[in-house]
C-alpha positions in Angstrom: 25.7 -21.9 -24.2 27.1 -18.7 -25.6 25.9 -19.5 -29.2 22.6 -20.2 -27.4 22.6 -16.7 -25.8 23.8 -14.8 -29.4 21.2 -16.6 -31.4 18.3 -15.8 -28.4 19.3 -12.2 -28.6 19.3 -12.1 -32.7 20.6 -9.3 -34.4 18.8 -6.4 -34.1 18.8 -3.3 -36.6 21.2 -0.9 -35.9 18.8 1.8 -34.8 16.7 -0.9 -32.8 17.4 -0.1 -28.9 16.8 -2.7 -26.4 18.5 -3.8 -23.3 21.4 -6.0 -23.6 20.6 -8.3 -20.4 16.9 -8.8 -21.2 17.6 -11.8 -23.0 19.5 -13.3 -19.7 16.2 -12.4 -17.8 14.0 -14.1 -20.4 16.5 -17.2 -20.8 14.8 -19.2 -17.8 11.2 -17.3 -18.2 10.1 -16.9 -21.9 6.6 -17.3 -22.2 6.0 -18.5 -19.2 3.7 -17.3 -16.2 5.8 -16.0 -13.2 3.8 -16.5 -10.2 4.0 -13.7 -7.6 6.5 -14.8 -4.5 3.9 -14.3 -1.8 0.5 -14.9 -0.6 -1.5 -11.6 -1.5 -4.6 -13.1 0.3 -2.6 -13.5 3.4 -1.2 -10.2 3.1 -4.7 -8.6 2.7 -6.2 -10.7 5.9 -3.6 -10.6 8.0 -2.7 -6.7 7.5 -5.3 -5.0 6.1 -8.5 -6.6 7.3 -7.2 -7.7 10.4 -4.8 -5.0 11.9 -6.2 -1.5 12.4 -2.6 -0.2 11.8 -2.0 -1.4 8.4 -5.7 -0.6 7.2 -5.3 3.4 8.3 -2.3 3.4 6.9 -3.4 2.2 3.4 -6.9 4.0 3.6 -5.1 7.2 4.6 -2.3 7.3 1.8 -4.6 5.5 -0.7 -7.6 8.1 0.0 -5.4 11.2 0.0 -3.5 10.1 -2.9 -7.1 9.5 -5.4 -8.1 12.8 -4.1 -5.6 14.9 -5.5 -6.2 16.5 -8.7 -3.9 16.4 -11.4 -2.6 18.7 -14.1 -2.1 17.7 -17.7 0.3 19.5 -20.1 1.5 19.0 -23.3 5.0 20.3 -23.6 4.9 23.4 -21.4 1.4 24.2 -21.9 -1.3 23.5 -19.4 -4.1 21.6 -20.8 -7.3 21.4 -18.4 -9.6 19.8 -20.8 -7.7 16.9 -22.1 -9.2 13.9 -22.5 -7.0 11.8 -20.8 -8.0 14.3 -17.5 -11.7 13.2 -18.3 -10.8 9.5 -18.7 -9.4 9.4 -15.3 -11.9 11.1 -14.0 -14.6 8.9 -15.5 -12.7 6.0 -16.1 -15.6 3.4 -16.4 -19.8 3.2 -16.2 -19.2 1.7 -12.6 -17.0 3.9 -11.2 -16.0 7.2 -10.5 -12.5 8.8 -10.7 -11.8 8.9 -6.8 -13.0 5.4 -6.3 -10.9 4.0 -9.1 -7.8 5.9 -8.0 -8.2 4.7 -4.6 -8.6 1.0 -5.5 -5.5 1.4 -7.9 -3.4 2.9 -4.9 -5.2 0.5 -2.2 -3.8 -2.6 -4.5 -0.2 -1.1 -5.0 0.0 -0.5 -1.0 -1.1 -4.0 -0.2 0.3 -6.3 -2.9 3.2 -3.9 -4.2 1.8 -4.2 -7.6 -1.5 -2.4 -9.4 -2.7 -3.3 -12.9 -5.2 -1.3 -14.9 -6.8 -2.2 -18.1 -7.6 -0.1 -20.8 -10.6 -0.8 -23.2 -10.0 0.5 -26.5 -12.4 2.0 -29.2 -10.4 2.2 -32.4 -6.9 3.3 -31.2 -8.5 5.3 -28.2 -8.9 4.6 -24.7 -12.3 4.7 -23.5 -12.9 3.2 -20.2 -10.1 2.0 -17.6 -10.4 -0.8 -14.9 -8.3 -1.6 -11.8 -7.6 -5.5 -11.9 -6.8 -7.8 -8.9 -3.1 -8.3 -8.5 -3.7 -11.7 -6.7 -5.7 -13.0 -10.3 -2.5 -11.6 -12.6 0.3 -13.2 -13.8 3.4 -11.9 -16.0 4.7 -13.5 -19.4 8.0 -12.4 -19.8 9.0 -12.3 -23.7 12.2 -12.8 -25.5 13.6 -9.3 -24.6 13.0 -9.7 -20.6 9.5 -7.4 -20.4 6.2 -8.9 -20.5 4.7 -10.0 -23.3 1.4 -10.8 -22.1 -0.5 -11.1 -18.7 -2.9 -14.2 -17.7 -5.4 -12.9 -15.5 -7.3 -15.7 -14.2 -11.0 -16.0 -12.4 -12.5 -19.5 -11.4 -10.1 -21.2 -13.6 -10.7 -19.3 -16.7 -7.9 -17.3 -18.3 -7.6 -14.0 -20.3 -4.6 -13.1 -21.7 -4.1 -9.9 -22.4 -0.8 -9.4 -25.2 1.1 -6.3 -25.1 0.9 -5.7 -28.6 3.8 -2.8 -30.0 1.7 -1.5 -32.5 -0.9 -0.1 -30.1 -2.1 0.7 -26.7 -0.9 -1.9 -24.4 -3.9 -3.3 -22.8 -2.5 -3.6 -19.4 -0.3 -1.0 -17.4 1.6 -3.0 -14.6 2.7 -0.4 -11.5 4.9 -1.7 -9.3 6.6 -0.4 -5.9 10.5 -1.1 -5.9 11.8 -4.5 -5.1 15.6 -5.0 -4.7 15.4 -8.7 -6.2 12.4 -9.4 -8.2 12.9 -8.4 -11.9 8.8 -8.4 -12.5 6.9 -7.7 -9.5 6.7 -4.9 -6.5 7.3 -5.0 -3.0 4.6 -4.4 -0.5 5.1 -2.2 2.6 3.2 -4.9 4.7 5.9 -7.4 3.6 8.9 -4.8 5.1 6.8 -4.8 8.2 6.0 -8.6 8.2 7.5 -9.0 11.8 6.3 -6.2 13.4 3.0 -7.0 11.7 2.7 -10.7 13.8 4.1 -8.8 17.0 1.2 -6.7 16.7 -1.1 -9.3 15.9 0.1 -11.6 18.8 -0.1 -8.9 21.4 -3.8 -8.0 20.2 -4.7 -12.0 20.8 -2.9 -12.2 24.2 -4.9 -9.2 24.9 -8.0 -10.9 23.9 -7.5 -14.3 25.5 -6.6 -12.4 28.8 -10.1 -10.9 28.6 -11.8 -14.2 27.9 -10.0 -15.8 31.0 -11.5 -13.0 33.7 -9.4 -10.5 32.6 -6.9 -10.9 35.1 -3.6 -13.1 35.0 -4.3 -16.8 35.8 -3.5 -18.5 39.1 -3.1 -22.1 40.4 -5.3 -24.6 42.5 -2.8 -26.3 44.6 -4.4 -29.5 46.5 -2.8 -30.4 49.6 -4.6 -33.5 50.8 -3.3 -35.7 53.5 -0.4 -38.1 53.2 0.6 -36.3 49.6 -2.3 -37.6 48.2 -3.4 -36.4 44.6 -7.0 -36.1 43.1 -8.1 -39.2 40.9 -8.7 -38.1 37.1 -12.4 -38.1 37.4 -11.8 -35.4 40.2 -9.4 -33.6 38.3 -11.6 -33.6 35.5 -14.9 -32.7 37.4 -12.6 -29.5 38.9 -11.5 -28.4 35.6 -15.0 -28.4 34.2 -16.2 -26.6 37.2 -13.5 -23.6 36.6 -14.1 -23.4 33.1 -18.1 -23.1 33.5 -18.0 -20.9 36.8 -15.1 -18.3 36.9 -13.5 -18.1 33.1 -14.9 -15.5 30.8 -15.3 -12.0 31.4 -18.7 -12.1 32.4 -17.5 -14.1 35.5 -15.0 -11.5 36.8 -14.4 -11.2 40.4 -16.8 -14.2 41.1 -15.7 -15.4 44.5 -14.0 -19.0 44.9 -15.2 -21.8 47.0 -12.6 -24.4 47.9 -12.7 -27.3 49.9 -10.8 -30.6 51.0 -7.1 -29.1 50.8 -7.7 -26.6 48.2 -5.6 -23.7 47.7 -5.5 -20.6 45.0 -2.2 -19.6 44.5 -2.7 -16.3 42.0 0.3 -16.3 39.4 1.4 -12.3 38.7 2.5 -11.5 35.5 6.5 -11.3 35.2 8.4 -8.0 33.8 8.9 -9.7 30.5 5.1 -10.5 30.0 4.4 -7.0 30.5 6.4 -6.0 27.9 3.9 -6.8 25.4 2.4 -3.7 26.0 5.3 -1.8 25.0 6.2 -4.2 22.1 2.7 -4.0 21.0 3.0 0.2 20.7 6.8 -0.3 19.2 5.3 -2.7 16.7 2.6 -0.2 15.7 5.1 2.5 14.9 7.3 0.1 12.9 4.2 -0.6 10.8 3.6 3.1 10.2 7.5 3.9 9.6 7.3 1.4 7.0 4.1 2.8 5.0 5.5 6.3 5.3 3.0 7.8 7.7 3.8 9.6 10.4 2.7 8.2 14.2 0.9 11.0 14.9 -1.4 10.9 12.4 -2.3 7.4 13.6 -3.0 8.5 16.6 -0.2 6.6 18.4 1.2 7.9 21.5 5.5 8.7 22.1 5.6 10.5 19.0 8.3 13.6 19.4 9.3 14.2 15.7 7.0 16.4 15.0 6.0 19.8 16.6 2.4 19.3 16.2 -0.4 18.0 13.9 0.2 20.3 11.1 4.0 19.4 10.4 3.0 15.7 10.8 0.5 15.9 8.1 2.5 18.2 5.7 5.1 15.6 6.1 2.9 13.0 5.2 2.0 14.8 2.0 5.7 16.1 0.8 7.6 12.4 1.8 4.5 9.6 1.3 1.7 11.1 -0.9 2.3 13.5 -3.4 5.7 11.1 -4.6 3.4 8.3 -4.9 0.9 10.3 -6.9 3.5 11.4 -9.0 5.1 8.3 -10.0 1.6 7.1 -10.8 0.8 10.2 -12.9 4.0 9.9 -14.9 3.3 6.3 -16.0 -0.1 6.5 -16.7 0.9 10.0 -18.8 3.2 7.4 -20.6 1.1 5.0 -21.2 -2.4 6.8 -22.4 -0.3 9.9 -23.7 0.7 8.1 -27.3 -2.8 7.2 -28.1 -3.8 11.0 -28.1 -0.6 12.2 -30.4 0.9 14.3 -27.6 3.6 14.8 -25.5 1.6 14.6 -22.6 2.9 14.8 -19.1 0.5 14.7 -15.4 1.4 16.3 -12.4 -0.5 16.4 -9.1 -2.2 19.8 -8.5 -0.1 21.1 -5.5 -2.3 24.2 -5.0 -5.4 22.0 -4.5 -3.9 20.5 -1.4 -5.2 22.2 1.8 -2.0 20.7 4.0 0.6 22.6 1.9 -1.5 26.2 1.9 0.6 27.8 4.8 3.5 26.4 3.0 2.3 28.0 -0.3 1.2 31.1 1.5 4.6 31.5 2.8 6.2 31.2 -0.8 4.1 33.8 -2.4 5.2 36.1 0.4 8.8 35.9 0.2 8.2 36.2 -3.9 6.2 39.4 -3.5 9.0 40.7 -1.2 11.5 40.1 -3.9 11.9 43.2 -5.8 14.6 41.8 -7.9 12.4 39.3 -9.9 10.1 40.7 -12.4 6.5 39.3 -12.7 7.1 36.5 -15.3 9.9 35.2 -13.1 7.7 35.3 -10.1 4.6 33.5 -11.8 7.5 30.8 -12.9 8.8 30.4 -9.5 5.6 29.0 -8.3 4.8 27.1 -11.4 2.6 29.1 -13.4 3.6 30.5 -17.0 4.1 33.7 -18.3 1.6 36.1 -18.6 0.1 36.4 -22.1 -0.2 39.6 -23.6 -3.2 40.5 -26.3 -0.4 40.8 -29.1 1.2 37.5 -28.3 -2.6 35.8 -29.5 -2.5 35.0 -32.9 -5.9 36.2 -34.5 
């Protein structure tokens, strides 16, 4: 077995760098598609499509992150006209930049994975497309990293090989997963139990409304000498109740009883009344998994933020901006070599209205700091030093 592992690793050149554990990962997976370990369609259907808390969390994060403008830098120099910015702003003929990024972040939040396809003209990328995560499969290589991606639609599969000599055609973005080497973990999975509770509570409330919007009761038959209803009488009584008294439109109609029948209303127990409280707790736990303050979702009982403005700043600082920053870094690392630049992409924090008060406070403190030079103050707020006319080459 040890000899087999040595042969699998091979003898790399002295200057070649690679992970020593990569071949161990690839030992059982090299050349074969690795399937996602959960049902993406189920997460999308039960979460995003049917649960209002999940839907709003995904929309809130994806829309905020998609509308955050990016700054391109080569070294320390800001490049507002860099072609990567133009490509991200107009990724393909059918989508604008915001719609493209919103789809990308939406996939990442629902599936824990997002994929971007680059269409090249020569060695330069000209178009970007966000691909559905449920259609993509990873094919690990001998070093444990993906050597190809299989995209399947209607039984037809397209293989994207990750060529080391050119721009890899697929960028795979993931959220951290502690026990999976290839795929990310969706926040919906972390909140799956709370999601089921919230959906079950909603279904229970819906069923209660369908049944006259009141607790059910029991018809008690007290016939002579302990007599019971015949099967035909029982079925007729059941049918009459369903047709005449079940449903919201029949709520409040009087019930006419005859021949020893008595109606015994059944009240809800305290345990049953906990459905309402359980639904509220489940909603807050879903918001917690996504990193969205409950106050922004209109959920009651939130005492962790003094007001909406503080909750909004916490959302941007702890959820939206980190997501934009890590995605921008991956895009820069992927696209930068095609333009021959040491490219970095960063979110433009000055363009975020929710942070305006925080930024104004910083500027006020720096303006009052007499021990700092003008250039030091500019660097403290993210701007470069002042350029003098004598410093510009003719």
